[in-house]
N, C-alpha and C positions, 0 to 999 in steps of 0.2 A: 901201354898195357892193354891187352885184349879184353874185350867184354866177356863177362860170364854168360853161360848159356841160359841162366835164369832171367836175364834181362829181357823184358817184353818190349815190343815195338808198337808204334801207332797202327801199323798195317794189320796187326792181329785184332784190333778193335773196329775194323772197317765194317760198316753197315752193309750187309749182304746185298740188299735190294736197292739201296739208295746212295752208296758211295762212301767216301772217307768221312770220318767224324769231323764235326765242326760245331762251334757255339751257335746259339740262337742269333738270327739277324737282328741288329739293333733298331731298324727302322720299319719293321712290319710285325704283325701278329703271326705267331708260328703256325705252320700246318703240321699234319701228322708226320710228314717226312722230316721237317725241321726238328721236331721233338725227338724222334728216334735217333737222328744223327747227333743231337745234343746229349742224349743219354749215353751213346757210345763215347763221346768226347769226355764227359764227366767221369765215366768209368775208367778211361785211360788216365786222366789226371789224378784220380784218387789212387789208382794202382801204382803210379810212379811215386806218390807220396808215402805209400805204405809198403816200402821195401820191395817194390816190383811184384806185388802179389795181387791176384785178381780179387775184385770186390763184387759183392752181390748187388742185385738191382735195388733192393731196399735201401742200401746206403746212399745211392745217388738220387732216389726219387724225390726226397725232400728238397735237395738243392735245385733240381730241375724245376720242380713245382714253384719254388720261390722266384726263379728267373721268369717263368711264364706269367706269374701274377704281376711282377714288376712291369712287364711290357703292357699288360692290359691296363694297369694303373696309369701308365704314361699316355695311353690312348683315351683315358677318362671313361672307361667302361667298367662298371661294377662286376665283380667276379663271385663265384661260389666259394665256399670255405676251403681252407688249405687241405683238409682231410679229403674233401670230394675231389680236388685236383689230383691228389695222389692216387685215388681210386681210378680215375680216368686214365692216368698214366700207366697204372698197372694193367688195366684191361687192354690198352693199346700194345703194350710190350708183350703181354701173354700171346696175343694174336700173332705178333711178329715172330715171337720165339717158336710157336708151334709150326709156322710155315718154314722157318729156317731149319728146324729139326728134320723135317721130311723133304727138304729141298733136294738132297742128293739122291734119295730113293725114288721120289715121285715127280721129279722135274719134267719128265716126258709125258706124264699122264694129262689127259684133257681136263679132268676135274681139278687137279692141282693148278693148272694154268688159268682156269677160270677164277678160282679162288684168289690166286695171286694177282690177277688183273683187277678184281674187285677191291682187293686190299690196297693196291697202289692208287686206284682212283679215289678211294676214301682218304688216303694219306695226302693227296694233292689239295684237299679242302682244309678249311680252318679247323685247328684244334680248339674247339669252342668250349670255353669255361665261363662265358658270360652268365650272370645271375638271371637275366631275363631271357626267356626262350619264346616269347610271344612272336607270332608270325608278323613279318614286315612286308607290306605291299608297296610295289612300285608301279605307278601308272605312267608308263613311258610312251610318249608319242613321237619322239624324235628319231627313233630307230638308229641310234648311234651305238658305238662300242661302249662297254661299261665304264671305261676310264674317261670317256668324253661326254657321256650322258649327264645332263644338268637337271634332270627331272627330280622331283621331291618325293621322298618316301613317306609313308604314313603307317602308323601302328596303333592298334587298339590294345593297350597294355593295362593289365589289372594287377601288376606287381606292386610291392611296397615302394615307397618313395626312394629309399636308398638303393633299391635294386633296378630302378628304371634306367634305360639307356638314354643318354641326353639326345635331344632332337637333332643337334648338330652332327651327331655320330651315327644317325640311322642309315644314311646312304653308305657310309664307310663299312659298317658291319654287314649291311645287306650285300654289298659287292664281294666281301670276303666269304660270306656263307654260301653265296650262289656261284660265284665265278673264281674265287680265290685271288681276287685282284684288289690291291689297296695297300698304301704305305702310310706310316705315321709321319705327319708333316712336322714342321717346326712350331714354335710358339705362336699362337693366334693372339696378336697384340690387341686387337679390338675386343675380343672376348675376355682377355686378361684384364683390360681396363674396366670392362663392365663388372666383372666379379670383384675387382678391387673396390670400385665405388659402392657396390652392394654391401660388401663387408664393412666399409666405412659408415654407411647409413645405419647398418645394424648396430655397430658399436656406439654410434652417437645416440641412437634411440634407447639402447640399453643403459647408457650412462646417464641419460636424462631422467629415466624412471627411478622413483624412490625405492630404496631397498626395503624389502619386507621380510621380517623374520618368520620363517616357516617352522611350525611346530610339527614334529613327526611323532606319531603314536608308537607305542611299543610294538604293535604288530607289524608296523611298517619299517622298523629299524632293521638294519642289516645284521644278519646273524654272523657273529664274529668267528663262530666255529667253522664256517664254510671257508674253503680255500679261496685265495684271491683270483684264481683262474676261473672259478665258477661264477664270479660276479661280473656282470657286463659293465664295461666302462662307459663314460659319457660319449666317447667317440664312436662306440659300436651301436648305440641305440639313439634314436631321435626322441627328444623330450616332447611329449604330447600333453598340453595343459588340459585340466579338467573342464574349464570353461573357455569358450571361444575368445580370441583376442579382440579387444575393442579397436575399431578402425581409427586410424590416426585422423586428427581433426584438421590437418593442414591442407588436405586435398580440396581442390576447387570443384564443387558439385553443382554450380548454377549453370543452366543451359544458356548458351550464347548464340541463339539462332539468328537474331537480328544482326549481331556483330558479324557473323559468318556471311550472311547474305550481303551486307554492305561491303565487306572486304572483297567478295567475289565480284560484285557489281563494278567496283572501281579498280580491280586488278591489283590490290595491295597484297604483299607477301604475308605469310603466316607470322614471321618474326616481327615485321613492322606493325601488323595488327595487334599482336600481343603487347608490344611495347606501348602503343598508343592507348590501348584499353587499360593497361596497368597504370599509366601516368594519369589518366582521367580519374580512376578510382583513388589514386593518391591525392589528387587535388580536392576530391570530395571528402577526404578523411576516412575512407573505407580501408585503405592500406596505410599502415603506419610502421614505424621502426619496431614497435613492440608486437604488432599483429600484422603479419604478411600472409595470412591464410587465404586471402582473396586475390592474390597475384595471378594474373592470366599468363599461362605458358603457351608457347608456340604449338606444342603438341596438342593442347586443348583446342586451339583454333583449327588445327588440321582435322581433328576428329569431328568438330562441329560442322565444318564444311562438308565432310564426307556424309554426315547424317542428313544435312539439309539437302544435298544433291540427291541422296537416295529417296528422301521424302517427296521431293519435286518429281522425280522419275516415276514413283509409285502412284502419284496423283493423276497421271495421264489417263484419260478415258480410253480403255482398250477397245471397246466394241461400238462406240458411238462418237463419231467425229462429224460435227455439224458444220463448222466453219474452219477452213484452212487458209492461212495467210503465209506468204513467202516473200523473201527479198534477198538479194545477193549483191556481192561486190567482189572485186579482185583483190586478194590479199597477198603480201609477201610471205611465202611459206618455205620453211627449211625442209629439203628432201635429201635423201641419200642416193647417190648415183654410183654405179660401178663402171670403171674404165681401166683396162689393162690389169685385171684381177685385183684392183684396189677400189676402195670405197671412199667417196668424197662427198662432203656436204655442199649443197648448192641452194641458193635462194631463188625461187621461181614464183611467178604470178599464177595463182590458182583461183578458180571460181568457187566461192563458198556461198551456199544458199541456206538460210535459216528458216525453219518451219515453226509456225506458231499456231496453236489451237485456240479458237474462239467459239463461244464466250469463255471467259476465264483467264485469257492471256497466259496460256500454259505453253512452255517451251517444249517442243517435241524433239528437237535435235537439229543437226545440220548435215548437209550432203555436199560432196565434192564431185561434180560431174566431170566427165572426161574432157569436155570442151564447153564453150559458151553457147552452143547451138540449142535451139528449143527442144530438139529431139533428145539430146543427151540429158538436158536438165529435167525434162518431164519423166524420162526413164529412171533417172536416179531418185527422184522424189517418190515415184510409185513403188520402186523396189525397196526403198528404205521403209516406207510405211508398211508394206506387205511383210517384210522380214521382221518387223517389230510388232506384228499382230495388231496393227491399227487398221480397223475396217473402214473402207470408203463408201460402204453401202448407204450410210445415212448422210453423206456429204451433200450440203445444199448451197453453201456460199464459198467462194474462193476469192481471195483478195491479193492484190499486188500493186505495183506501180504501172504506169501506162506506157511503158516502152513497147516497141513493136515485137520484140522477142516474146514478151508475155501475152500481149493482147492481139497478136496476129490473127486475122480472120480465118485463115486456112491452116497455118502451120505454127501458130503460137502455142505457148506452154499450156494455157488454159484450154484451148481447143483440143489439144492432144489428150489432156486429162479427161475432157468430156467424151472424146471418142473411146478412150479406154473404159470409161464407166458406162457408156451407152446411154447417157442422159444429159440434158442441158443443166448448167449450173448458173446461179446468180452471181454476176461479176461485181465484185466490190473493188473498183479501180480507185487508186489514190487521187483525190481531187486536187491536192496541192501539186502533185506531179502533172496532172491534167492542165492545171492553170499555167504551168511553166512552158508547156509545149507551144501554144500560140505565140507567146512572147519570144521564144527562141526562134521559131520559124520566121516571124516578122523581122527580128534583128538580123538574122543571117541573110534574109532576102534583100534588105536595104543596105547592109554593110559588108556582106561577104562571110564565107564560112571560116571556121577556126583553123589554125595551123598547128595547134598543140592543145594539151589539156588545160593550160593556163594562159592562153594568149589568143588574140584575134588579129587578123591581117588587114581588116578594113581601116579606113581613115578614122572612123569613130572608135573602133576597138583599140587602136594604138594609143589614143588619148586617154582611155580609161585606166591605163596601168598606173599613172601617177596623178590622177585627177585630184586627189585630196591635198596635193601641194599647191594647187592653183589658187590665186586670190579670188574672192567673191566679188562679182561686179553687179551692176544694176541690170536685173533680169526682168522679163515680163512674166507676170503671174498668170497661172492657168487654173481655171475653175474646175473643181472636181468634188466628188462626194467621198467623205472619209467616214467609214462606219465607227460607231462608238464601241470601244473595247477596253478592257482593263489592262493597263500596261504591265501589271505584275505577272500576267500570264505570257508575256512576250519575251523572246530572247533578245540578245544584244543587237543582232542584225535586223530583227523585226522592229524593234523600237526605232532604229535609225530610219527604216523605210517610212514608218508612221510620222516621225518628226520632220523629216525633210520634205515629205508630201505636204504637211501642214505649212512648212516654210514657203514652198513654191506657191501654194494657194494664197497665202497672205502677201507674198511679194517681198518678204524680209526674212533673212537667214540669221539666226543668233550666232554669235562669235564662237561659243563653245561647240556648236554643231558643225561649224566649218572646219574645225581642226580635229574632229573625231574620225576614227578609222571606219570607212564604210564596209570593210570586210574584204577578204581575198578574192581575186578574180579566178573563178573556177567554173568549168562547164557543167560540173555536177551540182552546182548551187547557183542558179540563175537569180536568186534573191539578191545576192551581193552584186551581181552584174547590174540589176535594176538600181541598186543603191548608188553604184558608181556612175551610172548614166544620169541620174538626178543630180548628183554632186557635180558632174561635168556641166550640166545645164546652167547652174547658178554661177558658173565661171566663164560663160561665153556671152558676149553682147549680141552677136549676130549668128545664131546657130543655123545650120543648113536645114533644108526642108526635110531631108530624110531623118536627121536627128530629131527634129520637132515631132515627126510622126511617131518615133519611138517613145519620146517622153510623154506625149499625149496618151498613147496607148497604155503606158505604165500607170498614169494617173487616173485614167477613166475606166480601165478594164482590169489590168493585172493587180494593182494595189487594192482596190475595193474588194475584188474577189478573194484575194489572199486572206484578208481579215474576216470576211464573211465565212469562209471555210474554216478559219481558225476558231470562230465563235461557236459554230454548231458541233454537236456530238451525235446527232441522230443519223442513222443509216438511211432513213426514209427521206431526208432532206437532199439527197444526192441529185435526183432529177431536177429539183427546183434550182439548185446551184448551177447545174449545167445549162439550164435555160437562161438563168441570169447572166452567165458568162457570154452566151450568144447575144443577148439583148444589149450588153454593154459594149459590144464590138460592132453593132450594126452601122455605126457612123463611118466605118472604113469603106473605101472604094471597093468595087467588085474584084479588081485585080489583087488588092491586098487581102481581101477575105479569102480568095482561093488559095493564096500562098500561106496564109496564117493558119487555116484549119485543115491543111493537107495532112491526112493520116493521123488525125488527132482524136483520141477518145475511143470507146468501144464501138463495135458494130451497131448499126441502127436497131436491129431486132432485140438488142439487150437494153 
């Protein structure tokens, strides 16, 4: 059967400037073009339902407005009222209809072409029905395309709470308004979990509160004569109480500055610190099953660490640095390297230098020089202090250990800093490190140099590796002077040096001392090397002459000077201790003196 001539086709409802009719896209907010094509599609669908008769724009406006609002709700963006959406649709359609009417007559005129181009450009942008029209700012520094840019938008919004655009959607709505780019993604599982937990907390807090009967006055009662549409429902308006809500009492309000400092000092994680602190409070009876208001949370520890670090950073003297102390070592550091357009993690050795301000023992920061040379280290220290507005004009004292890289006469780090400042500085060289250098030079001269970081190649050095396993024999006592010192201030290795020196002086070694660990053999800690040398001495009946020289030097010079330096805390005692070290080694032969004090200590004029 042939179709009647009254049957209308989809082609008759084609949008003149934008193509065939179609419904709104389900995964993006509509532009003006999408809205006009959707209007044509709805008019066609309604015409088919109403006996193939054309329908007016007013009949489709409400349907299209509802679809647009549903898309905005799916994107979690508050919208204007339904009436206002219909008004915006009408204005857009009227502009389109006026251009369509005059298209046949004026399509070749320049004015019409300009108006049509302007209309098409506006229709390529978002059909904006968001309730908030506050300007959104994007401080972009990456210079990427809008769909790849990860910069954060900011907004200064004065709208009501229900009309505000969520912070998570600012970048989305900004891209749509400015570039017309952006799609509605799937369900954000993390955000959904957060909101679900928030609703659960609100429900628990509301259920725990006692119900109070509220008496409403006659003037506040709802007028029954008003229609139900004129009365706002609870979902349309936010309930604002007359008096501010009382803060919940379960929140932890005590400052945990000492806990945060201790956690940072020993490198304990936030979760472990919170668990330890809560368990201690539980043992003291502060936290119980009935009262858990003082439980420490890991987020509390994280905030306290941030505040403590900020306070320590702000306490740095910006314009007056009197004393600067530095020390460094090589650490295993994870770096990211690129190879064949791919990125890989590698563990490399890097020089890390820590900067401390004195007096006050204030941590200034740390630097990573390009290499371990004195030039790179001095340059990195000066550039770090300059970039952080820390003036070196008042610098008087500079301190470090006595390695040649630091204290070199012409090219050391201190000398380069002095050249940069144009003035001499007071050198505060570590005396414990100074005391190790003569012992190291004497040991390496008599026994040979090292072959690795934890080994020695000479006949004496090879026996030091397992000296603690050797039995104690009848050994010859050696007279020496042992300074009086409180053992509570000594570490484990220092106590061992003191006690085994006393044992050699007396000629008898206690059994418990013979089985104790003298410490690891390491070239960065010559104290343990001295311990092992003394332990080896009490296990040999006929030590060699070279080994006896080493042991005597330890007992007469190295050991007494170590404890004398450990006892004093005054900066002015430095020259006296250096002179005492020279006096205790005067018994050495001229040849051994020349080898022992080779390149040891600061230059003479300091």
